[in-house]
ROKE-102048 format. One line per field, with one value per residue (C-alpha): residue number from 0; residue in three letters; x negated, y, z negated. Coordinates in steps of 0.02 Angstrom, whole numbers, plus 50000, padded with zeros to 5 digits. Example, Ala and Ser with C-alpha at 12.3 -4.5 7.8 and 13.67 -1.06 7.14 Angstrom:
<atoms>
n	0  1;
res	ALA  SER;
x	49385  49316;
y	49775  49947;
z	49610  49643;
</atoms>
This chain:
<atoms>
n	0  1  2  3  4  5  6  7  8  9  10  11  12  13  14  15  16  17  18  19  20  21  22  23  24  25  26  27  28  29  30  31  32  33  34  35  36  37  38  39  40  41  42  43  44  45  46  47  48  49  50  51  52  53  54  55  56  57  58  59  60  61  62  63  64  65  66  67  68  69  70  71  72  73  74  75  76  77  78  79  80  81  82  83  84  85  86  87  88  89  90  91  92  93  94  95  96  97  98  99  100  101  102  103  104  105  106  107  108  109  110  111  112  113  114  115  116  117  118  119  120  121  122  123  124  125  126  127  128  129  130  131  132  133  134  135  136  137  138  139  140  141  142  143  144  145  146  147  148  149  150  151  152  153  154  155  156  157  158  159  160  161  162  163  164  165  166  167  168  169  170  171  172  173  174  175  176  177  178  179  180  181  182  183  184  185  186  187  188  189  190  191  192  193  194  195  196  197  198  199  200  201  202  203  204  205  206  207  208  209  210  211  212  213  214  215  216  217  218  219  220  221  222  223  224  225  226  227  228  229  230  231  232  233  234  235  236  237  238  239  240  241  242  243  244  245  246  247  248  249  250  251  252  253  254  255  256  257  258  259  260  261  262  263  264  265  266  267  268  269  270  271  272  273  274  275  276  277  278  279  280  281  282  283  284  285  286  287  288  289  290  291  292  293  294  295  296  297  298  299  300  301  302  303  304  305  306  307  308  309  310  311  312  313  314  315  316  317  318  319  320  321  322  323  324  325  326  327  328  329  330  331  332  333  334  335  336  337  338  339  340  341  342  343  344  345  346  347  348  349  350  351  352  353  354  355  356  357  358  359  360  361  362  363  364  365  366  367  368  369  370  371  372  373  374  375  376  377  378  379  380  381  382  383  384  385  386  387  388  389  390  391  392  393  394  395  396  397  398  399  400  401  402  403  404  405  406  407  408  409  410  411  412  413  414  415  416  417  418  419  420  421  422  423  424  425  426  427  428  429  430  431  432  433  434  435  436  437  438  439  440  441  442  443  444  445  446  447  448  449  450  451  452  453  454  455  456  457  458  459  460  461  462  463  464  465  466  467  468  469  470  471  472  473  474  475  476  477  478  479  480  481  482  483  484  485  486  487  488  489  490  491;
res	UNK  UNK  UNK  UNK  UNK  UNK  UNK  UNK  UNK  UNK  UNK  UNK  UNK  UNK  UNK  UNK  UNK  UNK  UNK  UNK  UNK  UNK  UNK  UNK  UNK  UNK  UNK  UNK  UNK  UNK  UNK  UNK  UNK  UNK  UNK  UNK  UNK  UNK  UNK  UNK  UNK  UNK  UNK  UNK  UNK  UNK  UNK  UNK  UNK  UNK  UNK  UNK  UNK  UNK  UNK  UNK  UNK  UNK  UNK  UNK  UNK  UNK  UNK  UNK  UNK  UNK  UNK  UNK  UNK  UNK  UNK  UNK  UNK  UNK  UNK  UNK  UNK  UNK  UNK  UNK  UNK  UNK  UNK  UNK  UNK  UNK  UNK  UNK  UNK  UNK  UNK  UNK  UNK  UNK  UNK  UNK  UNK  UNK  UNK  UNK  UNK  UNK  UNK  UNK  UNK  UNK  UNK  UNK  UNK  UNK  UNK  UNK  UNK  UNK  UNK  UNK  UNK  UNK  UNK  UNK  UNK  UNK  UNK  UNK  UNK  UNK  UNK  UNK  UNK  UNK  UNK  UNK  UNK  UNK  UNK  UNK  UNK  UNK  UNK  UNK  UNK  UNK  UNK  UNK  UNK  UNK  UNK  UNK  UNK  UNK  UNK  UNK  UNK  UNK  UNK  UNK  UNK  UNK  UNK  UNK  UNK  UNK  UNK  UNK  UNK  UNK  UNK  UNK  UNK  UNK  UNK  UNK  UNK  UNK  UNK  UNK  UNK  UNK  UNK  UNK  UNK  UNK  UNK  UNK  UNK  UNK  UNK  UNK  UNK  UNK  UNK  UNK  UNK  UNK  UNK  UNK  UNK  UNK  UNK  UNK  UNK  UNK  UNK  UNK  UNK  UNK  UNK  UNK  UNK  UNK  UNK  UNK  UNK  UNK  UNK  UNK  UNK  UNK  UNK  UNK  UNK  UNK  UNK  UNK  UNK  UNK  UNK  UNK  UNK  UNK  UNK  UNK  UNK  UNK  UNK  UNK  UNK  UNK  UNK  UNK  UNK  UNK  UNK  UNK  UNK  UNK  UNK  UNK  UNK  UNK  UNK  UNK  UNK  UNK  UNK  UNK  UNK  UNK  UNK  UNK  UNK  UNK  UNK  UNK  UNK  UNK  UNK  UNK  UNK  UNK  UNK  UNK  UNK  UNK  UNK  UNK  UNK  UNK  UNK  UNK  UNK  UNK  UNK  UNK  UNK  UNK  UNK  UNK  UNK  UNK  UNK  UNK  UNK  UNK  UNK  UNK  UNK  UNK  UNK  UNK  UNK  UNK  UNK  UNK  UNK  UNK  UNK  UNK  UNK  UNK  UNK  UNK  UNK  UNK  UNK  UNK  UNK  UNK  UNK  UNK  UNK  UNK  UNK  UNK  UNK  UNK  UNK  UNK  UNK  UNK  UNK  UNK  UNK  UNK  UNK  UNK  UNK  UNK  UNK  UNK  UNK  UNK  UNK  UNK  UNK  UNK  UNK  UNK  UNK  UNK  UNK  UNK  UNK  UNK  UNK  UNK  UNK  UNK  UNK  UNK  UNK  UNK  UNK  UNK  UNK  UNK  UNK  UNK  UNK  UNK  UNK  UNK  UNK  UNK  UNK  UNK  UNK  UNK  UNK  UNK  UNK  UNK  UNK  UNK  UNK  UNK  UNK  UNK  UNK  UNK  UNK  UNK  UNK  UNK  UNK  UNK  UNK  UNK  UNK  UNK  UNK  UNK  UNK  UNK  UNK  UNK  UNK  UNK  UNK  UNK  UNK  UNK  UNK  UNK  UNK  UNK  UNK  UNK  UNK  UNK  UNK  UNK  UNK  UNK  UNK  UNK  UNK  UNK  UNK  UNK  UNK  UNK  UNK  UNK  UNK  UNK  UNK  UNK  UNK  UNK  UNK  UNK  UNK  UNK  UNK  UNK  UNK  UNK  UNK  UNK  UNK  UNK  UNK  UNK  UNK  UNK  UNK  UNK  UNK  UNK  UNK  UNK  UNK  UNK  UNK  UNK  UNK  UNK  UNK  UNK  UNK  UNK  UNK  UNK  UNK  UNK  UNK  UNK  UNK  UNK  UNK  UNK  UNK  UNK  UNK  UNK  UNK  UNK  UNK  UNK  UNK  UNK;
x	53073  53011  53003  52837  52813  52908  52922  53090  53113  53291  53329  53497  53546  53662  53565  53710  53705  53517  53547  53685  53579  53429  53533  53611  53447  53331  53222  53058  52956  53027  52969  53081  53031  53171  53197  53346  53301  53235  53076  53037  53073  52951  52813  52841  52844  52677  52594  52662  52658  52840  52918  53099  53186  53371  53420  53581  53649  53741  53616  53601  53458  53392  53510  53465  53450  53318  53221  53226  53165  53016  52975  52974  52866  52728  52596  52588  52777  52843  52851  52943  53120  53261  53432  53561  53689  53844  54014  54075  54200  54121  54126  54028  53944  53871  53808  53725  53642  53572  53505  53429  53338  53258  53376  53383  53560  53697  53767  53941  54004  54082  53946  53991  53868  53846  53825  53706  53597  53597  53544  53409  53341  53332  53246  53118  53080  53057  52947  52835  52820  52776  52639  52572  52567  52475  52345  52328  52309  52180  52082  52095  52031  51883  51848  51857  51733  51616  51628  51596  51451  51372  51214  51258  51379  51548  51668  51806  51782  51909  51838  51903  51860  51720  51803  51774  51940  51878  51709  51628  51524  51363  51408  51399  51244  51148  51199  51209  51375  51537  51684  51777  51627  51609  51794  51797  51661  51638  51492  51415  51390  51261  51161  51019  51060  50985  51081  51244  51235  51199  51355  51464  51405  51436  51620  51630  51570  51691  51607  51703  51543  51386  51223  51103  50982  51000  50935  51053  51026  51064  51126  50950  50890  50794  50812  50854  50859  51022  51051  51233  51343  51517  51672  51796  51979  52138  52047  51940  51758  51744  51565  51427  51261  51102  50969  50810  50705  50576  50568  50537  50397  50319  50341  50252  50116  50097  50084  49951  49857  49866  49795  49655  49627  49617  49491  49391  49393  49331  49194  49150  49143  49028  48921  48912  48857  48724  48673  48660  48552  48446  48434  48372  48244  48188  48180  48076  47994  47937  47880  47762  47644  47653  47599  47457  47400  47403  47316  47178  47151  47134  47013  46906  46906  46858  46721  46641  46684  46501  46448  46586  46556  46684  46767  46789  46864  46986  47041  47066  47171  47277  47311  47369  47476  47563  47595  47671  47774  47838  47886  47982  48067  48123  48197  48291  48357  48419  48503  48585  48651  48719  48819  48947  48993  48981  49154  49187  49228  49287  49278  49279  49101  49026  48926  48818  48759  48725  48624  48526  48484  48422  48323  48242  48170  48098  48047  47863  47859  47938  47860  47988  48153  48300  48476  48620  48785  48934  49002  49177  49200  49241  49314  49184  49075  48938  48795  48835  48856  48694  48607  48678  48609  48441  48418  48474  48378  48219  48232  48250  48097  47996  48036  48010  47849  47733  47790  47727  47891  48007  48187  48327  48509  48653  48830  49007  49164  49343  49502  49668  49615  49428  49277  49126  48956  48796  48607  48510  48322  48209  48087  48043  48221  48255  48320  48512  48503  48453  48575  48677  48528  48510  48612  48564  48455  48270  48311  48181  48163  47987  47837  47770  47610  47708  47826  47833  47993  48076  48222  48353  48392  48516  48602  48630  48701  48821  48885  48914  49008  49118  49157  49230  49337  49227  49117  48938  48854  48705  48654  48475  48349  48170  48056  48201  48268  48420  48585  48670  48856  48961  49147  49240  49430  49489  49538  49724;
y	51379  51279  51091  51003  50840  50696  50509  50424  50235  50171  49994  49926  49756  49840  49924  50041  50115  50147  50228  50340  50398  50432  50540  50633  50671  50694  50852  50891  50867  50697  50522  50370  50193  50062  49893  49774  49669  49696  49597  49699  49859  49813  49780  49949  50039  49961  49995  50166  50339  50357  50511  50449  50279  50266  50092  49998  49909  49762  49658  49469  49371  49522  49661  49842  49826  49689  49790  49945  49844  49778  49950  50027  49888  49916  50047  50108  50132  50170  50359  50356  50425  50302  50355  50213  50200  50100  50059  49999  50091  50221  50112  50180  50014  49998  50177  50149  49989  50079  50220  50095  50012  50179  50263  50453  50469  50384  50408  50334  50266  50328  50461  50643  50725  50887  50803  50675  50811  50915  50770  50710  50887  50915  50749  50772  50948  50888  50743  50853  50975  50831  50771  50947  50964  50797  50860  51025  50937  50820  50968  51056  50901  50891  51076  51055  50910  51011  51163  51064  50969  51131  51182  51365  51453  51486  51592  51722  51877  52011  52169  52277  52175  52068  51915  51746  51678  51521  51439  51275  51154  51240  51387  51282  51189  51349  51450  51308  51373  51274  51321  51393  51500  51569  51606  51700  51822  51944  51945  52089  51977  51874  52023  52130  52312  52382  52257  52296  52476  52417  52306  52445  52563  52428  52429  52611  52567  52575  52429  52266  52162  52162  52068  52089  52000  52010  51916  51807  51766  51580  51498  51438  51621  51583  51707  51655  51755  51741  51803  51858  51881  51951  51992  52112  52079  52110  52169  52011  51973  51812  51769  51644  51650  51551  51515  51591  51583  51466  51572  51726  51638  51590  51769  51834  51704  51759  51940  51892  51789  51934  52049  51924  51908  52097  52103  51961  52047  52205  52108  52025  52193  52258  52101  52125  52305  52245  52112  52243  52347  52194  52151  52328  52310  52141  52206  52359  52345  52163  52176  52320  52218  52072  52186  52251  52074  52024  52185  52172  51989  52036  52177  52056  51933  52068  52142  51988  51843  51815  51811  51694  51510  51375  51379  51569  51560  51424  51521  51680  51581  51514  51692  51745  51589  51606  51791  51748  51608  51726  51853  51716  51662  51841  51849  51685  51740  51904  51813  51692  51831  51934  51786  51803  51978  51953  51936  51795  51865  51718  51702  51558  51490  51380  51260  51195  51371  51409  51250  51267  51449  51403  51253  51359  51475  51323  51216  51260  51179  51013  50885  50746  50691  50810  50741  50861  50796  50907  50982  51051  51237  51300  51456  51529  51680  51675  51744  51637  51478  51516  51523  51349  51277  51365  51297  51119  51108  51181  51054  50912  50973  50996  50827  50729  50820  50691  50537  50482  50484  50611  50614  50737  50710  50835  50764  50772  50678  50745  50719  50814  50940  50965  50951  50867  50912  50822  50843  50680  50652  50499  50584  50570  50550  50551  50444  50456  50439  50623  50684  50783  50902  50926  51087  51175  51332  51290  51103  51010  50822  50838  50933  51091  50996  50874  50999  51188  51271  51377  51263  51393  51349  51208  51311  51446  51317  51251  51424  51470  51309  51327  51509  51438  51313  51165  51039  50977  50814  50706  50524  50464  50325  50353  50339  50317  50494  50594  50649  50811  50828  50985  51000  51155  51177  51127  51273  51309;
z	46902  47050  47019  47044  47136  47055  47081  47046  47029  47064  47005  47063  47133  47261  47402  47448  47272  47292  47462  47392  47245  47356  47475  47329  47239  47390  47391  47479  47317  47270  47314  47285  47241  47257  47176  47189  47036  46862  46897  47053  46959  46819  46947  47029  46861  46816  46984  47035  46954  46899  46819  46800  46808  46854  46796  46833  46678  46761  46862  46882  46800  46702  46652  46627  46438  46455  46583  46472  46323  46421  46490  46316  46245  46374  46336  46517  46539  46364  46391  46559  46534  46579  46642  46637  46777  46726  46799  46631  46524  46413  46261  46116  46075  46251  46249  46081  46142  46292  46185  46065  46210  46253  46375  46374  46444  46547  46722  46743  46907  47011  46999  46983  47104  47007  46837  46912  46992  46833  46721  46842  46867  46680  46642  46781  46721  46542  46597  46703  46559  46441  46558  46575  46385  46373  46496  46403  46236  46310  46378  46210  46120  46239  46215  46026  46034  46145  46031  45873  45952  46013  45917  45943  45827  45910  45810  45807  45698  45651  45728  45586  45431  45504  45426  45508  45571  45659  45685  45734  45633  45686  45575  45416  45480  45515  45362  45237  45166  45160  45271  45120  45071  45247  45265  45100  45156  45299  45421  45322  45170  45264  45329  45266  45230  45391  45497  45405  45464  45641  45641  45569  45706  45836  45787  45843  46019  46165  46253  46272  46268  46164  46142  45995  45879  45690  45538  45435  45251  45223  45064  45019  45035  45194  45336  45513  45673  45773  45949  45966  46119  46090  46191  46112  46148  46050  45895  45890  45922  46021  45982  46003  45911  45940  45810  45884  45726  45803  45960  45854  45762  45929  45992  45836  45862  46044  45988  45862  45991  46114  45982  45947  46135  46152  46011  46087  46257  46174  46087  46252  46340  46202  46217  46406  46381  46260  46385  46522  46406  46367  46552  46587  46448  46516  46692  46649  46478  46493  46673  46632  46521  46643  46784  46674  46632  46814  46871  46740  46783  46967  46923  46820  46964  47091  46980  46907  47024  47068  46885  46820  46794  46837  46666  46670  46844  46788  46634  46734  46860  46716  46658  46832  46858  46690  46719  46887  46807  46672  46806  46899  46737  46705  46881  46852  46683  46754  46898  46776  46661  46807  46875  46735  46791  46979  47058  47181  47354  47456  47645  47769  47782  47917  47807  47949  47992  47809  47776  47938  47897  47722  47787  47923  47789  47696  47843  47826  47653  47707  47824  47815  47894  47873  47909  47934  48007  48048  47885  47856  47829  47655  47573  47454  47413  47546  47443  47291  47393  47483  47314  47273  47436  47412  47236  47275  47440  47364  47223  47348  47444  47284  47205  47367  47413  47336  47433  47603  47700  47620  47677  47636  47685  47672  47683  47617  47568  47562  47462  47472  47340  47364  47478  47395  47471  47423  47447  47433  47425  47404  47286  47102  47037  46849  46707  46700  46511  46506  46640  46511  46493  46680  46700  46538  46533  46508  46517  46621  46648  46720  46652  46737  46773  46882  46963  46950  46889  46755  46707  46756  46938  46906  46769  46900  47021  46889  46844  47027  47065  46910  46955  47116  47019  47063  46973  46993  46945  46993  47017  47017  46985  46931  47082  47205  47221  47168  47241  47184  47216  47203  47238  47294  47312  47485  47598  47597;
</atoms>
C-alpha cells in the first residue's frame, strides 16, 4: 500500500542525531520539521500539521517525558503518536514511564535502521488511517444530520419482504407512527389494496430504478400522497419519498377550475351566439319600423307642408329627429357589441398621419385653432385606433363648439412602458365628481338639448383601449374644457 504524504517532527538537542534520522527516514512523500529543544518542539507541534513525533528522552531544561506530557494535555496535539528515542539502558521502569506519558513505542540508540524504518512506517500508516477514519466519520455525521433534517422520507426497504430496514425522522413525522411501529410492518401495511398490488407487481420488474405516486394511510387514518423514487441494488430498495398531498389538492383544484372555465367559456360562446342573433334582430327588425316612421313623416311633410301650422311642422321635425337619433343609437350599440369579438390586429401606425386624416374629415365642422405636434408611432389595430381618435376628436369639437375661440390640442407623454396620448379642448368641460360615469354605456354628463349624442361613444373608446392593454381617463373643469388621456403599450 502506497504511503500518503506525512509530516514528521524530530525533537533532539543534538543536531547530528536529527540529521541521521532524517537521512534514514527520508522518502519523497515525507516532510520533516526539526527542533533542538523541548520548547521549540512544542511550538512546532502546535503550529504545523504533524503526523508523527520522534522525541529524544534526555534533553537539557525540558526532557522528553515533560514534552510528551504537555503534548498529550493539549487538545490540538493529544492524538499525535510519539516515538521515544533513548540511549539509556532498556530498563523497564523508564519504558513504563514513557508509555505512561503517551508514547507509542521506543527507539533505542544506537538505532537499528531496519527496526527504526519499520516502526516509523507502521506508525505513520496507522496515523494516516486514523485521520482518514476521522474524516469519514465526520462526513457520515454530517450526512446523518442532513438526512434527518430532510423533510422527504429517506429509507431502505427489503425488496423481497418490503420491510423497512432504515429510515429518517421524516418517516415518523409524515406517517405519525413510532419507529418501532414502522419497523414491525412492511410497506404494504400502509397502502390501500389497489396500491398493494401495484407494489407487488413492481417487485417483478427488471428495472433498477423506479418512480411512482401512491397513497399512504397514516396512523390518524388520514391519507397522504407520496411521490417515490427508488434504486434497486443488492436486494434493497434505496428510496426517497416526498409528501405531495398539497400539490395533489392544488392539481385537483386546477382541474376543477379548468372544468368551470370550460363551462364558462361554453356559456360565453352561447351568450355570444345569442348576442349575434340579437344584433341581427336589432339590425333588421328594429330598423324596419324606424325606416317606416321616417318615410311616413317625410311623406306627410311633402304632402301637407303648405297646410301645416308652426306647431305641426315642429312636431313632425321632432319625429324625424328622434327616428334618426334612434337609428344612430342602434349603430352605436351594434358597434359596441361587436368590439368584444373583433380581434386586435396590430401594426405600426404613424399617429400624425392618422390624426390629420381624421381631422381633415371633420375640419368643416370646426372653426377654431387645432394644435398637432409631432407624435410618436405606436403598435395598434389601425381601424380600432382610428375609431378612438374619431370619437375623442368629435367630442372635443362638439363640446367646444359653443365658445368664441375654440382650441383643440393633441399631444403625448412617454414612459418606459407606455405612450400616453391626449386630446384637450377648452369647451364645456364637466364636473369631476361624476367622472366615474363618463365611460359607461348610456352615461351622459350633459343633456341632449345641450349637446347631441347617444352616450355610447366613450364606452366604445374605453373598450378599444383596454383591448390593446391600455387605460383611459379624463381631467376637466366646468366651463374650462376637458382633457382625455389614453395609454397604449410602448412599441417593443
